[in-house]
TORROZA-840538 format. One record per residue (C-alpha): y, z, x; residue in three letters; residue number from 1. Coordinates in steps of 0.1 Angstrom, whole numbers, plus 5000, padded with zeros to 4 digits. Layout:
c2	c3	c1	r	k
Y	Z	X	ALA	NUM
...
This chain:
c2	c3	c1	r	k
4996	5000	4997	MET	1
5035	4990	5013	SER	2
5065	5011	5017	GLN	3
5091	4999	4991	ALA	4
5129	5010	4992	THR	5
5134	5030	4958	LEU	6
5155	5010	4931	SER	7
5175	5030	4909	LYS	8
5176	5024	4874	ARG	9
5215	5035	4858	TRP	10
5212	5045	4820	THR	11
5244	5047	4804	PHE	12
5244	5074	4778	ARG	13
5255	5059	4743	GLU	14
5291	5065	4741	THR	15
5298	5083	4706	PRO	16
5319	5062	4681	ASN	17
5316	5089	4649	VAL	18
5340	5107	4631	GLU	19
5323	5139	4642	GLU	20
5329	5129	4676	TYR	21
5368	5126	4673	PHE	22
5371	5157	4656	GLN	23
5352	5175	4684	LEU	24
5372	5158	4713	ARG	25
5407	5170	4692	ASP	26
5399	5205	4682	SER	27
5393	5212	4720	LEU	28
5418	5189	4732	ASN	29
5391	5173	4759	LEU	30
5399	5140	4774	ASN	31
5373	5108	4765	ASP	32
5354	5116	4800	THR	33
5347	5154	4792	LEU	34
5344	5149	4755	ALA	35
5320	5126	4754	SER	36
5299	5144	4783	THR	37
5301	5175	4761	LEU	38
5288	5153	4734	TRP	39
5257	5142	4756	HIS	40
5247	5178	4757	ARG	41
5240	5182	4722	GLY	42
5275	5197	4713	VAL	43
5287	5185	4681	ARG	44
5311	5207	4665	ASP	45
5337	5234	4674	PHE	46
5314	5261	4669	GLU	47
5287	5247	4689	ALA	48
5314	5245	4716	ALA	49
5319	5280	4714	ARG	50
5287	5288	4717	ARG	51
5281	5266	4749	PHE	52
5311	5278	4770	PHE	53
5314	5312	4755	ARG	54
5279	5323	4755	PRO	55
5272	5358	4745	ASN	56
5246	5384	4737	ASP	57
5250	5380	4699	SER	58
5231	5340	4703	ASN	59
5203	5359	4720	LEU	60
5172	5357	4698	HIS	61
5154	5386	4686	ASP	62
5125	5397	4709	PRO	63
5104	5415	4678	PHE	64
5103	5374	4663	LYS	65
5075	5364	4694	MET	66
5041	5370	4681	LYS	67
5025	5403	4692	ASP	68
5057	5412	4703	MET	69
5051	5448	4681	ASP	70
5017	5455	4693	LYS	71
5030	5451	4730	ALA	72
5058	5476	4727	VAL	73
5035	5503	4714	ASP	74
5009	5498	4736	ARG	75
5032	5503	4763	VAL	76
5050	5531	4750	ILE	77
5020	5548	4742	ARG	78
5008	5546	4778	ALA	79
5042	5558	4793	VAL	80
5038	5589	4769	ASN	81
5003	5594	4776	GLU	82
5009	5591	4813	ALA	83
4987	5564	4815	GLU	84
4984	5538	4847	ASN	85
5000	5502	4845	ILE	86
4994	5476	4866	LEU	87
5019	5449	4866	VAL	88
5007	5417	4874	TYR	89
5019	5385	4886	GLY	90
5015	5352	4902	ASP	91
5025	5344	4934	TYR	92
5054	5321	4929	ASP	93
5089	5331	4924	VAL	94
5088	5334	4888	ASP	95
5058	5356	4889	GLY	96
5070	5374	4917	THR	97
5104	5381	4901	THR	98
5084	5389	4868	ALA	99
5067	5415	4885	VAL	100
5100	5431	4904	ALA	101
5116	5429	4869	LEU	102
5091	5445	4846	VAL	103
5079	5471	4873	SER	104
5114	5482	4880	SER	105
5120	5489	4844	TYR	106
5087	5507	4837	LEU	107
5094	5527	4868	GLU	108
5127	5545	4852	GLU	109
5099	5554	4824	LEU	110
5072	5569	4843	THR	111
5058	5570	4879	ASP	112
5022	5557	4868	LYS	113
5031	5520	4876	VAL	114
5018	5501	4903	ALA	115
5023	5463	4909	THR	116
4993	5434	4921	TYR	117
5000	5401	4933	ILE	118
4966	5379	4941	PRO	119
4962	5364	4971	ASP	120
4969	5327	4968	ARG	121
4939	5318	4994	TYR	122
4913	5345	4984	LYS	123
4922	5348	4943	GLU	124
4936	5318	4938	GLY	125
4962	5312	4907	TYR	126
4965	5334	4876	GLY	127
4948	5364	4867	LEU	128
4917	5370	4889	SER	129
4886	5389	4884	ARG	130
4895	5408	4919	ALA	131
4925	5421	4904	GLY	132
4907	5436	4873	ILE	133
4885	5451	4892	GLU	134
4915	5466	4914	PHE	135
4926	5482	4881	ALA	136
4887	5492	4876	VAL	137
4885	5510	4909	ASP	138
4920	5526	4902	ASN	139
4918	5539	4866	GLY	140
4943	5516	4851	PHE	141
4941	5516	4812	SER	142
4967	5490	4810	LEU	143
4977	5453	4825	ILE	144
5007	5437	4820	ILE	145
4997	5401	4833	ALA	146
5032	5381	4836	LEU	147
5035	5343	4842	ASP	148
4997	5340	4836	CYS	149
4968	5346	4820	GLY	150
4971	5323	4785	ILE	151
4937	5305	4796	LYS	152
4919	5339	4813	ALA	153
4892	5338	4788	PHE	154
4866	5353	4813	GLU	155
4892	5378	4831	GLN	156
4902	5392	4795	ALA	157
4863	5396	4784	ASP	158
4862	5412	4816	PHE	159
4892	5435	4812	ALA	160
4880	5448	4775	LYS	161
4845	5453	4788	GLU	162
4857	5479	4811	GLN	163
4880	5493	4787	SER	164
4914	5480	4799	ILE	165
4940	5471	4772	ASP	166
4957	5435	4791	LEU	167
4988	5428	4776	ILE	168
4995	5386	4785	ILE	169
5034	5374	4792	CYS	170
5031	5339	4796	ASP	171
5049	5306	4788	HIS	172
5023	5281	4797	HIS	173
5009	5261	4773	THR	174
4979	5277	4755	PRO	175
4945	5258	4750	GLY	176
4926	5254	4718	ASP	177
4920	5287	4719	HIS	178
4935	5321	4732	LEU	179
4919	5347	4752	PRO	180
4908	5380	4737	ASP	181
4936	5401	4752	ALA	182
4951	5432	4731	PHE	183
4984	5414	4727	ALA	184
4995	5377	4737	ILE	185
5034	5370	4742	LEU	186
5040	5334	4747	ASP	187
5065	5312	4729	PRO	188
5040	5282	4728	LYS	189
5020	5298	4709	ARG	190
5012	5274	4676	GLU	191
5015	5307	4654	ASP	192
5044	5322	4674	CYS	193
5077	5315	4652	THR	194
5099	5327	4680	TYR	195
5129	5302	4678	PRO	196
5133	5290	4717	PHE	197
5101	5281	4735	LYS	198
5111	5276	4770	GLU	199
5117	5310	4785	LEU	200
5106	5312	4820	SER	201
5072	5340	4826	GLY	202
5101	5362	4838	CYS	203
5120	5357	4806	GLY	204
5092	5368	4788	VAL	205
5084	5400	4804	GLY	206
5124	5404	4800	TYR	207
5122	5403	4765	LYS	208
5093	5426	4763	LEU	209
5115	5451	4783	CYS	210
5146	5446	4764	LEU	211
5121	5448	4730	ALA	212
5112	5484	4740	ILE	213
5148	5492	4752	GLN	214
5157	5481	4711	ARG	215
5126	5500	4698	GLN	216
5137	5531	4714	LYS	217
5175	5528	4704	GLY	218
5184	5525	4740	TRP	219
5217	5506	4754	ASP	220
5206	5471	4762	GLU	221
5229	5466	4791	HIS	222
5213	5492	4806	GLU	223
5187	5457	4817	LEU	224
5216	5439	4831	ASP	225
5209	5448	4866	PRO	226
5177	5430	4864	LEU	227
5193	5399	4851	LEU	228
5194	5384	4887	ASP	229
5157	5385	4889	LEU	230
5156	5364	4855	LEU	231
5183	5339	4865	ALA	232
5160	5334	4899	VAL	233
5134	5325	4875	SER	234
5151	5305	4856	ILE	235
5166	5281	4883	GLY	236
5134	5280	4905	ALA	237
5108	5274	4875	ASP	238
5127	5245	4866	ILE	239
5130	5255	4829	VAL	240
5156	5237	4805	PRO	241
5190	5260	4811	ILE	242
5200	5258	4773	VAL	243
5198	5281	4745	ASP	244
5189	5318	4754	GLU	245
5179	5304	4793	ASN	246
5216	5290	4798	ARG	247
5230	5324	4787	ILE	248
5205	5351	4806	LEU	249
5211	5322	4837	ALA	250
5249	5328	4832	ILE	251
5248	5369	4833	LYS	252
5221	5368	4859	GLY	253
5244	5347	4882	LEU	254
5275	5375	4877	GLU	255
5252	5401	4886	VAL	256
5242	5383	4917	ILE	257
5278	5373	4926	ASN	258
5293	5410	4917	THR	259
5269	5434	4924	ARG	260
5239	5418	4942	PRO	261
5208	5436	4949	ARG	262
5200	5441	4989	PRO	263
5175	5409	4992	ALA	264
5203	5388	4979	PHE	265
5235	5401	4995	ASP	266
5219	5394	5031	LEU	267
5207	5361	5015	ILE	268
5242	5353	5004	ILE	269
5259	5367	5039	LYS	270
5234	5349	5058	GLN	271
5238	5315	5036	ALA	272
5281	5322	5041	GLY	273
5290	5310	5008	LYS	274
5315	5331	4988	SER	275
5297	5327	4957	LYS	276
5264	5315	4944	PHE	277
5253	5291	4918	SER	278
5221	5281	4901	ILE	279
5216	5252	4924	MET	280
5220	5280	4953	ASP	281
5195	5299	4937	VAL	282
5173	5268	4936	VAL	283
5174	5258	4972	PHE	284
5186	5291	4991	THR	285
5169	5318	4972	ILE	286
5135	5306	4960	ALA	287
5126	5292	4993	PRO	288
5124	5323	5008	ARG	289
5109	5341	4979	ILE	290
5081	5313	4977	ASN	291
5077	5311	5014	ALA	292
5061	5351	5012	ALA	293
5032	5336	4988	GLY	294
5030	5305	5004	ARG	295
5024	5315	5042	ILE	296
5013	5350	5040	LYS	297
5010	5374	5004	HIS	298
5033	5370	4974	GLY	299
5035	5411	4974	SER	300
5057	5408	5001	GLU	301
5082	5389	4981	ALA	302
5083	5416	4953	VAL	303
5087	5442	4981	GLU	304
5116	5422	4990	LEU	305
5133	5420	4958	LEU	306
5129	5457	4955	LYS	307
5142	5470	4982	CYS	308
5167	5496	4976	GLY	309
5189	5496	5006	ASN	310
5200	5466	5027	ASN	311
5188	5479	5062	MET	312
5154	5478	5043	GLN	313
5159	5448	5034	ALA	314
5168	5433	5065	GLN	315
5135	5441	5080	SER	316
5116	5421	5050	VAL	317
5139	5391	5048	LEU	318
5132	5387	5086	ALA	319
5097	5382	5084	GLU	320
5100	5363	5053	ILE	321
5129	5338	5074	ASN	322
5099	5331	5099	GLU	323
5076	5325	5070	HIS	324
5097	5304	5054	ASN	325
5105	5280	5089	LYS	326
5067	5279	5090	THR	327
5066	5267	5054	ARG	328
5090	5237	5069	LYS	329
5073	5226	5093	ASP	330
5041	5222	5078	LEU	331
5055	5208	5049	ASP	332
5069	5181	5075	LYS	333
5038	5176	5093	SER	334
5016	5172	5064	ILE	335
5040	5153	5044	THR	336
5034	5127	5075	GLU	337
5002	5126	5072	GLU	338
5004	5123	5035	ALA	339
5023	5092	5039	LEU	340
5001	5074	5061	ARG	341
4970	5079	5035	GLN	342
4991	5066	5007	VAL	343
4999	5037	5027	GLU	344
4964	5030	5042	ASN	345
4955	5035	5004	GLU	346
4937	5003	4988	GLU	347
4920	5015	4954	GLU	348
4944	5037	4936	LEU	349
4971	5011	4918	GLN	350
4992	5035	4898	HIS	351
4991	5068	4912	SER	352
4989	5088	4948	SER	353
4960	5109	4954	VAL	354
4958	5125	4988	VAL	355
4931	5146	5003	PHE	356
4928	5168	5040	HIS	357
4906	5197	5043	THR	358
4929	5212	5065	ASP	359
4964	5210	5048	TRP	360
4977	5240	5042	HIS	361
4972	5253	5002	LYS	362
5009	5269	5004	GLY	363
5029	5238	5009	VAL	364
5008	5209	4990	ILE	365
5031	5213	4961	GLY	366
5058	5206	4983	ILE	367
5044	5176	4997	VAL	368
5034	5161	4961	ALA	369
5074	5165	4956	SER	370
5080	5145	4991	ARG	371
5056	5116	4986	LEU	372
5073	5109	4948	ILE	373
5107	5105	4971	GLU	374
5089	5073	4989	THR	375
5065	5062	4962	TYR	376
5077	5072	4926	TYR	377
5046	5079	4903	ARG	378
5023	5109	4893	PRO	379
5013	5121	4923	THR	380
4986	5150	4936	ILE	381
4978	5166	4967	VAL	382
4942	5183	4974	LEU	383
4930	5205	5001	THR	384
4901	5225	5011	GLU	385
4903	5264	4994	SER	386
4873	5288	4993	ASN	387
4842	5263	4992	GLY	388
4862	5241	4961	HIS	389
4892	5216	4960	LEU	390
4926	5230	4951	ALA	391
4953	5203	4942	GLY	392
4989	5204	4930	SER	393
5004	5176	4909	ALA	394
5039	5167	4905	ARG	395
5051	5140	4879	SER	396
5080	5113	4874	VAL	397
5106	5113	4845	ILE	398
5083	5108	4809	GLY	399
5050	5107	4824	PHE	400
5029	5139	4810	ASN	401
5006	5154	4837	LEU	402
4992	5179	4817	TYR	403
4979	5156	4791	ASP	404
4964	5134	4821	ALA	405
4945	5164	4835	LEU	406
4935	5168	4800	ASP	407
4918	5135	4800	ALA	408
4902	5140	4834	CYS	409
4892	5172	4827	SER	410
4853	5169	4828	GLU	411
4857	5163	4866	HIS	412
4876	5192	4868	LEU	413
4867	5230	4876	ILE	414
4903	5243	4856	GLN	415
4935	5230	4854	PHE	416
4968	5244	4841	GLY	417
5007	5237	4844	GLY	418
5033	5218	4825	HIS	419
5045	5180	4818	LYS	420
5060	5176	4852	TYR	421
5041	5200	4872	ALA	422
5004	5216	4875	ALA	423
4975	5226	4894	GLY	424
4940	5219	4894	MET	425
4907	5231	4911	THR	426
4875	5208	4915	LEU	427
4843	5203	4934	GLU	428
4847	5179	4970	GLU	429
4818	5153	4955	SER	430
4839	5145	4921	LYS	431
4875	5141	4943	TRP	432
4872	5105	4941	ARG	433
4859	5101	4907	TYR	434
4886	5123	4897	PHE	435
4911	5102	4915	ALA	436
4901	5072	4898	ARG	437
4897	5084	4862	ALA	438
4933	5096	4871	PHE	439
4942	5065	4884	ASP	440
4933	5049	4854	ALA	441
4951	5073	4830	TYR	442
4980	5066	4847	VAL	443
4978	5030	4848	GLY	444
4973	5028	4808	GLU	445
5003	5053	4804	HIS	446
5027	5050	4829	LEU	447
5055	5023	4811	THR	448
5077	5001	4836	GLU	449
5109	5018	4827	GLU	450
5090	5054	4842	MET	451
5080	5034	4875	LYS	452
5119	5032	4884	VAL	453
5138	5065	4890	PRO	454
5165	5072	4862	GLU	455
5197	5081	4864	ILE	456
5217	5089	4833	LEU	457
5251	5080	4836	VAL	458
5277	5105	4811	ASP	459
5310	5083	4820	ALA	460
5336	5063	4836	ASP	461
5355	5079	4857	LEU	462
5389	5070	4878	SER	463
5400	5086	4909	ILE	464
5434	5089	4891	SER	465
5415	5113	4868	ASP	466
5400	5137	4896	ILE	467
5425	5168	4893	THR	468
5418	5206	4899	LYS	469
5422	5209	4865	ARG	470
5395	5186	4857	PHE	471
5372	5200	4878	TYR	472
5380	5235	4868	ASN	473
5369	5221	4832	ASN	474
5339	5208	4845	LEU	475
5326	5236	4862	ILE	476
5323	5252	4829	GLN	477
5295	5231	4818	PHE	478
5275	5254	4846	GLU	479
5248	5263	4852	PRO	480
5231	5230	4854	HIS	481
5192	5219	4850	GLY	482
5170	5204	4824	PRO	483
5187	5195	4793	GLU	484
5219	5202	4807	ASN	485
5223	5182	4836	ASP	486
5252	5181	4864	LYS	487
5275	5154	4850	PRO	488
5270	5117	4867	VAL	489
5304	5094	4863	PHE	490
5306	5057	4874	ARG	491
5334	5050	4898	VAL	492
5345	5017	4906	ALA	493
5353	5019	4947	ILE	494
5385	5005	4953	GLU	495
5404	5004	4986	ASN	496
5377	5025	5007	PRO	497
5391	5039	5039	SER	498
5378	5056	5072	ASN	499
5341	5039	5063	ILE	500
5314	5056	5087	LYS	501
5280	5059	5095	LYS	502
5271	5100	5101	ILE	503
5244	5119	5106	GLY	504
5222	5124	5138	GLN	505
5204	5089	5126	ASP	506
5235	5075	5114	LYS	507
5218	5071	5080	ASN	508
5245	5086	5059	HIS	509
5274	5070	5050	LEU	510
5311	5087	5042	LYS	511
5342	5076	5034	PHE	512
5379	5083	5022	ASP	513
5390	5068	4985	MET	514
5425	5080	4972	GLY	515
5423	5110	4994	GLY	516
5388	5121	4985	ILE	517
5360	5123	5004	ASP	518
5329	5103	4995	CYS	519
5295	5110	5008	ILE	520
5265	5096	5006	GLY	521
5231	5106	5020	PHE	522
5204	5079	5029	GLY	523
5229	5054	5019	LEU	524
5241	5040	5051	ALA	525
5230	5004	5044	GLU	526
5259	5001	5025	TRP	527
5283	5004	5052	HIS	528
5295	4965	5059	ASP	529
5291	4958	5021	ALA	530
5316	4986	5018	LEU	531
5347	4964	5034	LYS	532
5343	4930	5015	SER	533
5323	4931	4985	GLU	534
5330	4949	4952	SER	535
5308	4977	4946	LEU	536
5306	5003	4920	GLU	537
5290	5038	4924	MET	538
5274	5069	4908	LEU	539
5286	5103	4915	VAL	540
5286	5141	4913	HIS	541
5323	5158	4913	LEU	542
5316	5186	4939	GLU	543
5338	5212	4955	MET	544
5330	5212	4991	ASN	545
5336	5246	5013	GLU	546
5340	5245	5049	PHE	547
5352	5271	5074	ARG	548
5373	5289	5042	GLY	549
5387	5259	5027	ALA	550
5377	5237	4999	GLN	551
5385	5202	4989	SER	552
5371	5181	4962	LEU	553
5342	5157	4966	GLN	554
5323	5127	4954	LEU	555
5285	5130	4961	ARG	556
5275	5095	4960	ILE	557
5238	5090	4939	LEU	558
5237	5053	4943	ASP	559
5255	5023	4949	ILE	560
5253	4988	4934	ARG	561
5273	4955	4934	ARG	562
5296	4952	4901	ILE	563
5278	4931	4879	GLY	564
5245	4937	4889	ASP	565
5219	4956	4864	ILE	566
């Protein structure tokens, strides 16, 4: 398979031309660029705009609307009152470890009978493990709260019940045809759950349990606010839609991070040298460090870091985790290079990328799958050996449902789970090529031509003369950005560029000035000569660049094309 330069598909969001749009624009006193950008995010009237720009606690949903919440709350309160031992169990990724840190921190204010458990990525694998339940049995725990996992833990739930341990599952993944036999199952995606918002993170479900306990006891719910920084990190890292409750909780959590950060986050912010953290800073600076613990050594280190009570204690743990993160980066680079060579030499698979090596580090295969998609834009699976089987991590392209694809190929798998765009699986080594062929065939049947080209959704046209500090200040009120509330993308005609140069160590990036505003495009140096003589247009994000304490507006270029090209 030969490597090709990835073209981009520019899709312009429909320009509103209805009376409701003009009423929205005029009632908010916005120009067309901002008003249409807001409209594209589902805001249709003044009241919806008020909720979007001024979210508050009154817009949060009652936690008791979640199926089984009353049972779970009563059981936790009984455990606290009767001094039972409670084990807070969670997955080793960011969502799981933040959930464990949040729920255990909350419960430790109510009882001293709380312990935490993160499964070993390499010995136990993902999810609720038998070893974890055996740990609970051996240490006298009568209640397990499983966070960000458990919705398909049928055998484990049965084993816990046999051992007279009550299991409360707090998950957000899609259930199968039936549910585990647990004491209570909190999952908004249950078919019989009428909770209004289905896209909470695993940590979000755990937070809702704590909030429900506060409400049941009649305690001040704002006592939970210091824990919302953990929830904001999980929302950003787990790539859940940043709308509805997630948007509100992310805003509140970011405020905690930026005004009264816990020791771990305080140190990370200082190391980054930034005055304020956005949700993207959380995703690219905080989350990789938390993930590195579980990827390279053990997720319990991440929980320890998140619960450190002072900077000196956090400094020691963070130093070790930073080393893990450096190791993770090195592994990511070397394995990606090997995987790319496999894809280039693959002759049988025509629609997907499925690669395998026994020695690849299990902790980075998900990252490698994402890297492969940056070069070959197609559904991708990376496999490695783990505990006598193969463990795989899958990533998808926009519009293609990985979960459905794996379900269709499940005869070749021991188990699988995940979301539409990210999933994991376990299989026998002897079956991996059969699985790869079945997966490739399914992709070939269901991957449309449009899905094969990366799409950039364009909100509006923007003139250089419209780019002012006031415009930017209005635009940042759309934050935090993420799925279903994308960072606005604007089309800008390139006119009279100056100071055109190639930058970066390999001179593969592009930088120029237009109307006094810096424009920078990573990996776009191929357009250097065309800028001097051709009529071009570009898609951009408007950003604030910080350098040595000084701030300036900047356009980050996503793509460039010749005017008239489609």
